[in-house]
ROVEX-379913 format. One record per residue: residue number from 1; residue in one letter; x negated, z, y negated of N, C-alpha, C in turn. Coordinates in steps of 0.001 Angstrom, whole numbers, m for minus. Each point is the difference from the previous one (the first is absolute). Example, Ala and Ser with C-alpha at 12.3 -4.5 7.8 and 13.67 -1.06 7.14 Angstrom:
<node num="1" residu="a" n_u="m13190" n_w="7800" n_v="5690" ca_u="890" ca_w="0" ca_v="m1190" c_u="m900" c_w="0" c_v="m1200"/>
<node num="2" residu="s" n_u="350" n_w="m720" n_v="m1050" ca_u="m820" ca_w="60" ca_v="m1190" c_u="770" c_w="730" c_v="m1090"/>
***
This chain:
<node num="1" residu="m" n_u="m7046" n_w="37833" n_v="m145025" ca_u="1134" ca_w="904" ca_v="75" c_u="190" c_w="428" c_v="1448"/>
<node num="2" residu="n" n_u="52" n_w="1284" n_v="221" ca_u="231" ca_w="524" ca_v="1340" c_u="1485" c_w="249" c_v="196"/>
<node num="3" residu="l" n_u="573" n_w="m629" n_v="1009" ca_u="1416" ca_w="155" ca_v="302" c_u="164" c_w="864" c_v="1240"/>
<node num="4" residu="t" n_u="1036" n_w="816" n_v="m9" ca_u="332" ca_w="768" ca_v="1187" c_u="639" c_w="m944" c_v="1013"/>
<node num="5" residu="p" n_u="92" n_w="405" n_v="1261" ca_u="653" ca_w="m874" ca_v="988" c_u="1438" c_w="m344" c_v="m368"/>
<node num="6" residu="h" n_u="719" n_w="933" n_v="m623" ca_u="1377" ca_w="m273" ca_v="m413" c_u="26" c_w="m1073" c_v="m1083"/>
<node num="7" residu="q" n_u="m903" n_w="107" n_v="m945" ca_u="m79" ca_w="m992" ca_v="m1057" c_u="m404" c_w="m1360" c_v="563"/>
<node num="8" residu="r" n_u="m965" n_w="3" n_v="890" ca_u="m481" ca_w="m1251" ca_v="583" c_u="1114" c_w="m723" c_v="754"/>
<node num="9" residu="t" n_u="847" n_w="758" n_v="721" ca_u="1117" ca_w="m610" ca_v="720" c_u="907" c_w="m751" c_v="m954"/>
<node num="10" residu="l" n_u="350" n_w="625" n_v="m1113" ca_u="891" ca_w="m632" ca_v="m967" c_u="m658" c_w="m1194" c_v="m687"/>
<node num="11" residu="v" n_u="m1259" n_w="135" n_v="m362" ca_u="m688" ca_w="m1093" ca_v="m690" c_u="m166" c_w="m1209" c_v="924"/>
<node num="12" residu="v" n_u="m379" n_w="228" n_v="1242" ca_u="m190" ca_w="m1116" ca_v="941" c_u="1333" c_w="m662" c_v="335"/>
<node num="13" residu="a" n_u="1031" n_w="794" n_v="251" ca_u="1320" ca_w="m577" ca_v="281" c_u="508" c_w="m778" c_v="m1206"/>
<node num="14" residu="g" n_u="m222" n_w="509" n_v="m1201" ca_u="401" ca_w="m705" ca_v="m1213" c_u="m768" c_w="m1297" c_v="m188"/>
<node num="15" residu="a" n_u="m1287" n_w="26" n_v="278" ca_u="m806" ca_w="m1216" ca_v="m134" c_u="431" c_w="m1063" c_v="1011"/>
<node num="16" residu="l" n_u="299" n_w="417" n_v="1222" ca_u="466" ca_w="m962" ca_v="1004" c_u="1349" c_w="m604" c_v="m390"/>
<node num="17" residu="l" n_u="903" n_w="835" n_v="m499" ca_u="1300" ca_w="m494" ca_v="m446" c_u="m160" c_w="m934" c_v="m1190"/>
<node num="18" residu="f" n_u="m878" n_w="344" n_v="m922" ca_u="m270" ca_w="m838" ca_v="m1165" c_u="m540" c_w="m1364" c_v="431"/>
<node num="19" residu="l" n_u="m981" n_w="5" n_v="910" ca_u="m579" ca_w="m1265" ca_v="456" c_u="1002" c_w="m838" c_v="801"/>
<node num="20" residu="l" n_u="831" n_w="655" n_v="789" ca_u="1039" ca_w="m713" ca_v="737" c_u="1007" c_w="m632" c_v="m957"/>
<node num="21" residu="g" n_u="320" n_w="713" n_v="m1063" ca_u="888" ca_w="m552" ca_v="m1021" c_u="m613" c_w="m1192" c_v="m714"/>
<node num="22" residu="l" n_u="m1305" n_w="64" n_v="m284" ca_u="m674" ca_w="m1143" ca_v="m618" c_u="m10" c_w="m1211" c_v="930"/>
<node num="23" residu="l" n_u="m236" n_w="253" n_v="1266" ca_u="14" ca_w="m1086" ca_v="981" c_u="1382" c_w="m632" c_v="79"/>
<node num="24" residu="q" n_u="1024" n_w="828" n_v="3" ca_u="1367" ca_w="m511" ca_v="41" c_u="314" c_w="m809" c_v="m1257"/>
<node num="25" residu="g" n_u="m534" n_w="419" n_v="m1145" ca_u="223" ca_w="m715" ca_v="m1248" c_u="m562" c_w="m1410" c_v="22"/>
<node num="26" residu="a" n_u="m1028" n_w="m231" n_v="789" ca_u="m579" ca_w="m1340" ca_v="88" c_u="921" c_w="m979" c_v="719"/>
<node num="27" residu="f" n_u="937" n_w="523" n_v="777" ca_u="877" ca_w="m863" ca_v="789" c_u="1464" c_w="104" c_v="m406"/>
<node num="28" residu="v" n_u="269" n_w="470" n_v="m1205" ca_u="1386" ca_w="210" ca_v="m444" c_u="808" c_w="m1293" c_v="94"/>
<node num="29" residu="q" n_u="m571" n_w="m1099" n_v="m398" ca_u="748" ca_w="m1267" ca_v="m30" c_u="302" c_w="m555" c_v="1382"/>
<node num="30" residu="s" n_u="m699" n_w="453" n_v="1015" ca_u="229" ca_w="m525" ca_v="1347" c_u="1092" c_w="752" c_v="759"/>
<node num="31" residu="f" n_u="523" n_w="1094" n_v="m564" ca_u="1069" ca_w="745" ca_v="646" c_u="1332" c_w="m713" c_v="m197"/>
<node num="32" residu="l" n_u="955" n_w="283" n_v="870" ca_u="1321" ca_w="m601" ca_v="m82" c_u="700" c_w="417" c_v="m1297"/>
<node num="33" residu="n" n_u="m176" n_w="1242" n_v="m401" ca_u="589" ca_w="514" ca_v="m1235" c_u="m1128" c_w="499" c_v="m898"/>
<node num="34" residu="p" n_u="m538" n_w="m855" n_v="m891" ca_u="m1162" ca_w="379" ca_v="m805" c_u="253" c_w="1190" c_v="m933"/>
<node num="35" residu="r" n_u="1212" n_w="151" n_v="m486" ca_u="272" ca_w="1127" ca_v="m900" c_u="m109" c_w="1332" c_v="733"/>
<node num="36" residu="m" n_u="477" n_w="46" n_v="1219" ca_u="m103" ca_w="1235" ca_v="773" c_u="m1457" c_w="266" c_v="385"/>
<node num="37" residu="a" n_u="m739" n_w="m1058" n_v="297" ca_u="m1417" ca_w="163" ca_v="310" c_u="m762" c_w="505" c_v="m1221"/>
<node num="38" residu="l" n_u="358" n_w="m492" n_v="m1186" ca_u="m633" ca_w="479" ca_v="m1225" c_u="309" c_w="1471" c_v="m225"/>
<node num="39" residu="s" n_u="1230" n_w="394" n_v="264" ca_u="384" ca_w="1403" ca_v="m141" c_u="m788" c_w="888" c_v="965"/>
<node num="40" residu="a" n_u="m140" n_w="m435" n_v="1245" ca_u="m773" ca_w="771" ca_v="981" c_u="m1475" c_w="60" c_v="m403"/>
<node num="41" residu="h" n_u="m513" n_w="m1092" n_v="m526" ca_u="m1394" ca_w="m48" ca_v="m459" c_u="m227" c_w="1020" c_v="m1117"/>
<node num="42" residu="l" n_u="882" n_w="10" n_v="m998" ca_u="m151" ca_w="925" ca_v="m1117" c_u="162" c_w="1451" c_v="443"/>
<node num="43" residu="t" n_u="932" n_w="246" n_v="909" ca_u="200" ca_w="1354" ca_v="510" c_u="m1242" c_w="487" c_v="737"/>
<node num="44" residu="a" n_u="m591" n_w="m849" n_v="821" ca_u="m1195" ca_w="386" ca_v="755" c_u="m1170" c_w="283" c_v="m928"/>
<node num="45" residu="v" n_u="m198" n_w="m852" n_v="m994" ca_u="m1124" ca_w="187" ca_v="m918" c_u="186" c_w="1282" c_v="m810"/>
<node num="46" residu="q" n_u="1211" n_w="230" n_v="m510" ca_u="249" ca_w="1199" ca_v="m805" c_u="m60" c_w="1273" c_v="851"/>
<node num="47" residu="s" n_u="538" n_w="m48" n_v="1200" ca_u="m41" ca_w="1179" ca_v="874" c_u="m1427" c_w="316" c_v="421"/>
<node num="48" residu="g" n_u="m785" n_w="m1028" n_v="285" ca_u="m1398" ca_w="216" ca_v="367" c_u="m791" c_w="634" c_v="m1127"/>
<node num="49" residu="m" n_u="234" n_w="m478" n_v="m1213" ca_u="m696" ca_w="576" ca_v="m1155" c_u="444" c_w="1448" c_v="m220"/>
<node num="50" residu="a" n_u="1284" n_w="263" n_v="148" ca_u="503" ca_w="1371" ca_v="m169" c_u="m605" c_w="933" c_v="1048"/>
<node num="51" residu="m" n_u="m119" n_w="m465" n_v="1246" ca_u="m593" ca_w="833" ca_v="1045" c_u="m1463" c_w="308" c_v="m296"/>
<node num="52" residu="m" n_u="m726" n_w="m973" n_v="m516" ca_u="m1404" ca_w="243" ca_v="m334" c_u="m127" c_w="1009" c_v="m1142"/>
<node num="53" residu="i" n_u="876" n_w="m100" n_v="m1000" ca_u="m36" ca_w="942" ca_v="m1119" c_u="347" c_w="1405" c_v="480"/>
<node num="54" residu="v" n_u="1030" n_w="123" n_v="840" ca_u="369" ca_w="1303" ca_v="547" c_u="m1155" c_w="565" c_v="826"/>
<node num="55" residu="g" n_u="m673" n_w="m854" n_v="756" ca_u="m1133" ca_w="461" ca_v="798" c_u="m1123" c_w="563" c_v="m843"/>
<node num="56" residu="v" n_u="m288" n_w="m634" n_v="m1118" ca_u="m1072" ca_w="484" ca_v="m870" c_u="397" c_w="1319" c_v="m660"/>
<node num="57" residu="l" n_u="1268" n_w="144" n_v="m342" ca_u="465" ca_w="1209" ca_v="m687" c_u="500" c_w="1088" c_v="941"/>
<node num="58" residu="w" n_u="m165" n_w="m178" n_v="1302" ca_u="609" ca_w="881" ca_v="999" c_u="m410" c_w="1460" c_v="m151"/>
<node num="59" residu="t" n_u="m1244" n_w="273" n_v="m288" ca_u="m460" ca_w="1399" ca_v="m80" c_u="602" c_w="726" c_v="m1197"/>
<node num="60" residu="s" n_u="468" n_w="m731" n_v="m994" ca_u="616" ca_w="625" ca_v="m1173" c_u="1332" c_w="646" c_v="333"/>
<node num="61" residu="a" n_u="641" n_w="m433" n_v="1093" ca_u="1303" ca_w="545" ca_v="381" c_u="m121" c_w="1439" c_v="489"/>
<node num="62" residu="g" n_u="m1074" n_w="326" n_v="661" ca_u="m236" ca_w="1370" ca_v="467" c_u="1014" c_w="476" c_v="1035"/>
<node num="63" residu="l" n_u="388" n_w="m873" n_v="912" ca_u="973" ca_w="364" ca_v="1034" c_u="m674" c_w="754" c_v="1143"/>
<node num="64" residu="r" n_u="777" n_w="836" n_v="666" ca_u="m503" ca_w="648" ca_v="1210" c_u="m150" c_w="m1064" c_v="1081"/>
<node num="65" residu="l" n_u="m777" n_w="303" n_v="1032" ca_u="m341" ca_w="m988" ca_v="1026" c_u="1227" c_w="m599" c_v="675"/>
<node num="66" residu="t" n_u="974" n_w="819" n_v="355" ca_u="1200" ca_w="m507" ca_v="674" c_u="764" c_w="m961" c_v="m901"/>
<node num="67" residu="f" n_u="232" n_w="409" n_v="m1246" ca_u="714" ca_w="m859" ca_v="m931" c_u="m817" c_w="m1244" c_v="m349"/>
<node num="68" residu="s" n_u="m1299" n_w="157" n_v="m43" ca_u="m874" ca_w="m1129" ca_v="m281" c_u="104" c_w="m1056" c_v="1086"/>
<node num="69" residu="n" n_u="m3" n_w="428" n_v="1266" ca_u="135" ca_w="m951" ca_v="1112" c_u="1347" c_w="m699" c_v="m12"/>
<node num="70" residu="i" n_u="1058" n_w="764" n_v="m225" ca_u="1345" ca_w="m593" ca_v="m35" c_u="116" c_w="m997" c_v="m1146"/>
<node num="71" residu="a" n_u="m465" n_w="385" n_v="m1174" ca_u="98" ca_w="m875" ca_v="m1165" c_u="m855" c_w="m1249" c_v="156"/>
<node num="72" residu="r" n_u="m1187" n_w="160" n_v="548" ca_u="m895" ca_w="m1156" ca_v="178" c_u="610" c_w="m1032" c_v="925"/>
<node num="73" residu="w" n_u="539" n_w="452" n_v="1129" ca_u="593" ca_w="m952" ca_v="936" c_u="1324" c_w="m547" c_v="m508"/>
<node num="74" residu="a" n_u="750" n_w="792" n_v="m738" ca_u="1255" ca_w="m502" ca_v="m584" c_u="m280" c_w="m1108" c_v="m1014"/>
<node num="75" residu="i" n_u="m1026" n_w="181" n_v="m815" ca_u="m372" ca_w="m1031" ca_v="m969" c_u="m499" c_w="m1250" c_v="718"/>
<node num="76" residu="t" n_u="m855" n_w="181" n_v="989" ca_u="m557" ca_w="m1144" ca_v="724" c_u="1091" c_w="m790" c_v="717"/>
<node num="77" residu="i" n_u="839" n_w="680" n_v="754" ca_u="1050" ca_w="m690" ca_v="749" c_u="1031" c_w="m604" c_v="m955"/>
<node num="78" residu="g" n_u="337" n_w="727" n_v="m1056" ca_u="968" ca_w="m504" ca_v="m956" c_u="m459" c_w="m1263" c_v="m707"/>
<node num="79" residu="c" n_u="m1243" n_w="m32" n_v="m405" ca_u="m513" ca_w="m1204" ca_v="m675" c_u="m173" c_w="m1157" c_v="964"/>
<node num="80" residu="l" n_u="m439" n_w="282" n_v="1219" ca_u="m183" ca_w="m1084" ca_v="970" c_u="1339" c_w="m550" c_v="476"/>
<node num="81" residu="a" n_u="1050" n_w="818" n_v="m4" ca_u="1317" ca_w="m472" ca_v="424" c_u="567" c_w="m1023" c_v="m971"/>
<node num="82" residu="f" n_u="m355" n_w="101" n_v="m1276" ca_u="510" ca_w="m935" ca_v="m996" c_u="m1028" c_w="m1045" c_v="m390"/>
<node num="83" residu="g" n_u="m1058" n_w="m123" n_v="753" ca_u="m1050" ca_w="m967" ca_v="m291" c_u="395" c_w="m1398" c_v="422"/>
<node num="84" residu="p" n_u="m971" n_w="m832" n_v="313" ca_u="286" ca_w="m1378" ca_v="356" c_u="874" c_w="m79" c_v="1251"/>
<node num="85" residu="v" n_u="1018" n_w="m788" n_v="m100" ca_u="950" ca_w="m137" ca_v="1112" c_u="m204" c_w="m1318" c_v="690"/>
***
């Protein structure tokens, strides 16, 4: 599958967030508040998967270049802001 640079940015950022969430999930019990750590773990894994799916489907949106750049960075920053804390 050939990905455009915009798609690749979203897929790679999503994969990194997904892997960071999995890593955090391995240490949930060692946190001071395990329930909050579990919540952050699930949020990171789900957000990472969503970013990868959006990245694969990105060309279907058919946005102009300016809107595409704004939307891509808004999705990336928005998902990373709510990722593992």
